[in-house]
TORKOL-501033 format. One record per residue (C-alpha): residue number from 1; x, y, z. Coordinates in steps of 0.02 Angstrom, whole numbers, padded with zeros to 5 digits, always signed. Example, Ala and Ser with C-alpha at 12.3 -4.5 7.8 and 13.67 -1.06 7.14 Angstrom:
<recs>
<1, <+00615, -00225, +00390>>
<2, <+00684, -00053, +00357>>
</recs>
This chain:
<recs>
<1, <+07472, +00674, +12086>>
<2, <+07377, +00814, +12174>>
<3, <+07411, +00841, +12358>>
<4, <+07262, +00785, +12461>>
<5, <+07248, +00950, +12556>>
<6, <+07239, +01060, +12402>>
<7, <+07099, +01058, +12273>>
<8, <+07166, +01113, +12105>>
<9, <+07070, +01221, +11981>>
<10, <+07177, +01157, +11836>>
<11, <+07080, +01030, +11731>>
<12, <+07241, +00942, +11682>>
<13, <+07261, +00885, +11863>>
<14, <+07101, +00781, +11851>>
<15, <+07136, +00679, +11694>>
<16, <+07242, +00542, +11775>>
<17, <+07156, +00514, +11941>>
<18, <+07152, +00332, +12000>>
<19, <+06963, +00335, +12030>>
<20, <+06821, +00345, +11905>>
<21, <+06758, +00520, +11952>>
<22, <+06846, +00677, +12010>>
<23, <+06762, +00845, +12041>>
<24, <+06834, +01019, +12015>>
<25, <+06756, +01179, +12081>>
<26, <+06788, +01342, +11990>>
<27, <+06698, +01509, +11974>>
<28, <+06688, +01624, +11823>>
<29, <+06627, +01803, +11803>>
<30, <+06491, +01855, +11680>>
<31, <+06557, +01859, +11502>>
<32, <+06708, +01749, +11533>>
<33, <+06749, +01639, +11384>>
<34, <+06843, +01474, +11388>>
<35, <+06911, +01450, +11212>>
<36, <+06899, +01292, +11109>>
<37, <+06977, +01143, +11199>>
<38, <+06949, +00961, +11245>>
<39, <+06992, +00839, +11386>>
<40, <+07052, +00660, +11402>>
<41, <+06904, +00615, +11514>>
<42, <+06718, +00634, +11492>>
<43, <+06644, +00784, +11582>>
<44, <+06483, +00831, +11667>>
<45, <+06476, +01021, +11681>>
<46, <+06355, +01086, +11812>>
<47, <+06330, +01270, +11855>>
<48, <+06260, +01304, +12029>>
<49, <+06224, +01480, +11965>>
<50, <+06223, +01566, +11796>>
<51, <+06200, +01498, +11621>>
<52, <+06332, +01419, +11509>>
<53, <+06333, +01431, +11320>>
<54, <+06436, +01298, +11232>>
<55, <+06489, +01284, +11051>>
<56, <+06549, +01126, +10967>>
<57, <+06577, +01090, +10785>>
<58, <+06406, +01110, +10708>>
<59, <+06302, +01142, +10865>>
<60, <+06265, +01271, +11000>>
<61, <+06209, +01218, +11174>>
<62, <+06135, +01308, +11323>>
<63, <+06147, +01243, +11501>>
<64, <+06013, +01316, +11615>>
<65, <+05994, +01312, +11804>>
<66, <+05955, +01134, +11859>>
<67, <+06041, +01070, +11703>>
<68, <+06211, +00998, +11661>>
<69, <+06299, +00954, +11499>>
<70, <+06383, +00788, +11468>>
<71, <+06537, +00805, +11356>>
<72, <+06624, +00647, +11291>>
<73, <+06814, +00642, +11299>>
<74, <+06901, +00723, +11152>>
<75, <+06754, +00836, +11106>>
<76, <+06814, +01010, +11057>>
<77, <+06705, +01141, +11142>>
<78, <+06707, +01323, +11199>>
<79, <+06608, +01395, +11345>>
<80, <+06534, +01570, +11366>>
<81, <+06472, +01621, +11538>>
<82, <+06308, +01718, +11555>>
<83, <+06297, +01785, +11731>>
<84, <+06422, +01735, +11864>>
<85, <+06443, +01546, +11850>>
<86, <+06489, +01439, +12000>>
<87, <+06540, +01281, +11908>>
<88, <+06565, +01103, +11966>>
<89, <+06648, +00990, +11838>>
<90, <+06648, +00801, +11853>>
<91, <+06792, +00721, +11758>>
<92, <+06731, +00545, +11721>>
<93, <+06826, +00391, +11666>>
<94, <+06749, +00320, +11507>>
<95, <+06660, +00166, +11580>>
<96, <+06543, +00277, +11682>>
<97, <+06375, +00327, +11608>>
<98, <+06243, +00251, +11498>>
<99, <+06267, +00223, +11311>>
<100, <+06156, +00371, +11267>>
<101, <+06272, +00484, +11365>>
<102, <+06422, +00435, +11262>>
<103, <+06367, +00579, +11151>>
<104, <+06349, +00760, +11203>>
<105, <+06186, +00799, +11292>>
<106, <+06108, +00922, +11414>>
<107, <+06024, +00830, +11557>>
<108, <+05913, +00878, +11702>>
<109, <+06002, +00881, +11870>>
<110, <+05894, +00805, +12005>>
<111, <+05900, +00870, +12182>>
<112, <+05991, +00711, +12232>>
<113, <+06122, +00726, +12094>>
<114, <+06152, +00908, +12142>>
<115, <+06183, +00864, +12324>>
<116, <+06294, +00717, +12277>>
<117, <+06403, +00828, +12166>>
<118, <+06420, +00956, +12307>>
<119, <+06458, +00818, +12433>>
<120, <+06594, +00739, +12325>>
<121, <+06676, +00909, +12313>>
<122, <+06697, +00905, +12503>>
<123, <+06788, +00738, +12497>>
<124, <+06975, +00713, +12465>>
<125, <+07021, +00728, +12282>>
<126, <+07089, +00551, +12286>>
<127, <+06979, +00428, +12380>>
<128, <+06965, +00239, +12402>>
<129, <+06822, +00145, +12317>>
<130, <+06748, +00090, +12485>>
<131, <+06765, +00261, +12567>>
<132, <+06626, +00391, +12584>>
<133, <+06691, +00476, +12427>>
<134, <+06687, +00310, +12333>>
<135, <+06508, +00277, +12386>>
<136, <+06455, +00453, +12336>>
<137, <+06537, +00427, +12165>>
<138, <+06439, +00265, +12142>>
<139, <+06278, +00357, +12179>>
<140, <+06326, +00492, +12053>>
<141, <+06347, +00357, +11920>>
<142, <+06172, +00293, +11956>>
<143, <+06097, +00468, +11947>>
<144, <+06186, +00507, +11783>>
<145, <+06117, +00344, +11713>>
<146, <+05937, +00398, +11750>>
<147, <+05953, +00583, +11706>>
<148, <+05824, +00648, +11582>>
<149, <+05894, +00724, +11423>>
<150, <+05837, +00902, +11381>>
<151, <+05820, +00969, +11202>>
<152, <+05936, +01117, +11228>>
<153, <+06050, +01104, +11077>>
<154, <+06033, +01206, +10919>>
<155, <+06112, +01128, +10765>>
<156, <+06210, +01249, +10657>>
<157, <+06204, +01244, +10466>>
<158, <+06343, +01195, +10349>>
<159, <+06251, +01246, +10191>>
<160, <+06298, +01427, +10146>>
<161, <+06119, +01465, +10096>>
<162, <+06064, +01437, +10276>>
<163, <+06213, +01513, +10363>>
<164, <+06166, +01697, +10338>>
<165, <+05983, +01663, +10380>>
<166, <+06027, +01570, +10540>>
<167, <+06160, +01697, +10590>>
<168, <+06032, +01837, +10580>>
<169, <+05904, +01739, +10681>>
<170, <+06034, +01696, +10813>>
<171, <+06074, +01881, +10827>>
<172, <+05889, +01926, +10838>>
<173, <+05778, +01777, +10884>>
<174, <+05623, +01890, +10889>>
<175, <+05636, +01920, +10700>>
<176, <+05461, +01879, +10633>>
<177, <+05505, +01854, +10450>>
<178, <+05432, +01696, +10373>>
<179, <+05525, +01569, +10268>>
<180, <+05450, +01654, +10114>>
<181, <+05529, +01818, +10172>>
<182, <+05698, +01736, +10199>>
<183, <+05704, +01659, +10025>>
<184, <+05771, +01820, +09947>>
<185, <+05904, +01835, +10084>>
<186, <+05962, +01656, +10061>>
<187, <+05950, +01655, +09872>>
<188, <+05844, +01498, +09871>>
<189, <+05660, +01458, +09852>>
<190, <+05548, +01430, +10003>>
<191, <+05533, +01245, +09959>>
<192, <+05723, +01227, +09945>>
<193, <+05749, +01313, +10114>>
<194, <+05621, +01201, +10197>>
<195, <+05709, +01048, +10127>>
<196, <+05879, +01114, +10183>>
<197, <+05819, +01140, +10362>>
<198, <+05758, +00960, +10371>>
<199, <+05913, +00889, +10286>>
<200, <+06050, +01000, +10361>>
<201, <+05978, +01036, +10534>>
<202, <+05860, +00890, +10562>>
<203, <+05708, +00998, +10601>>
<204, <+05588, +01120, +10521>>
<205, <+05620, +01307, +10509>>
<206, <+05481, +01342, +10635>>
<207, <+05551, +01218, +10762>>
<208, <+05729, +01283, +10742>>
<209, <+05671, +01463, +10766>>
<210, <+05565, +01414, +10916>>
<211, <+05713, +01330, +10997>>
<212, <+05826, +01483, +10983>>
<213, <+05683, +01592, +11046>>
<214, <+05666, +01481, +11198>>
<215, <+05853, +01492, +11227>>
<216, <+05838, +01681, +11221>>
<217, <+05688, +01675, +11339>>
<218, <+05784, +01564, +11458>>
<219, <+05921, +01694, +11473>>
<220, <+05793, +01833, +11503>>
<221, <+05704, +01732, +11638>>
<222, <+05870, +01693, +11721>>
<223, <+05906, +01880, +11729>>
<224, <+05745, +01901, +11827>>
<225, <+05633, +01973, +11691>>
<226, <+05447, +01941, +11724>>
<227, <+05368, +01796, +11632>>
<228, <+05233, +01910, +11559>>
<229, <+05362, +02025, +11482>>
<230, <+05465, +01881, +11411>>
<231, <+05306, +01805, +11338>>
<232, <+05259, +01968, +11252>>
<233, <+05437, +01993, +11185>>
<234, <+05428, +01824, +11102>>
<235, <+05260, +01848, +11018>>
<236, <+05142, +01761, +11140>>
<237, <+04974, +01837, +11181>>
<238, <+04973, +01772, +11359>>
<239, <+05095, +01713, +11491>>
<240, <+04999, +01549, +11506>>
<241, <+05017, +01509, +11320>>
<242, <+05203, +01548, +11329>>
<243, <+05224, +01444, +11487>>
<244, <+05142, +01292, +11408>>
<245, <+05246, +01303, +11249>>
<246, <+05407, +01337, +11345>>
<247, <+05380, +01190, +11462>>
<248, <+05344, +01074, +11316>>
<249, <+05494, +01130, +11217>>
<250, <+05622, +01150, +11357>>
<251, <+05571, +01016, +11480>>
<252, <+05553, +01142, +11622>>
<253, <+05429, +01276, +11669>>
<254, <+05474, +01461, +11653>>
<255, <+05418, +01487, +11833>>
<256, <+05552, +01364, +11891>>
<257, <+05685, +01462, +11796>>
<258, <+05617, +01626, +11866>>
<259, <+05618, +01558, +12044>>
<260, <+05803, +01514, +12026>>
<261, <+05839, +01693, +11972>>
<262, <+05775, +01766, +12136>>
</recs>
């Protein structure tokens, strides 16, 4: 058991707590990588600053400012830090959370949820259910239950004909080649590639490419690049057109991301 006066930064110390939720605070420098691992408890990873990139088997995830990622117990994942990340991790006993959050998801962090996470971090690591810490934890459960899911995952292909195509687009999301152009690279017809995207990745080529472009734009905005420049870099004729498409696809406005960067 952890001593009450000392807050550990070792995740293993939070897996057997007597209460439903424990919170760990830890900071990471830009570029730090946490290799593939898993935990006995569910997690909610929230970065007060910076962006987190996660990889699981078959998917890539991005966690923006004002977002958090829910990770079910036993899920193998790695984390790559973009910018200095001031992380708060909730280690959650399985009964907590709604059924839809029993699978991995990026969710919007409300102002209330953010303050509750920070407040629980100021409480003793081990707390009684009817204490201030216990009441804060109950409120966190309610806020997790009502959190809106964000479409911030990018499925990764298993079919070898898509793997090279997708790897090149992940390396350069601004690549403007059409599916017709990619057919010679993949060694498959345009029709076959279109069918593979729907079958293997669950979305069209255009939607998949748009999602990785928005991920790339999110990073640029978080670095403080102007919205107009990011819009132009991603093929939009105006900042307003980019803003509308970004907000629809990402569930947040680019101006909100830009404001957090300053």
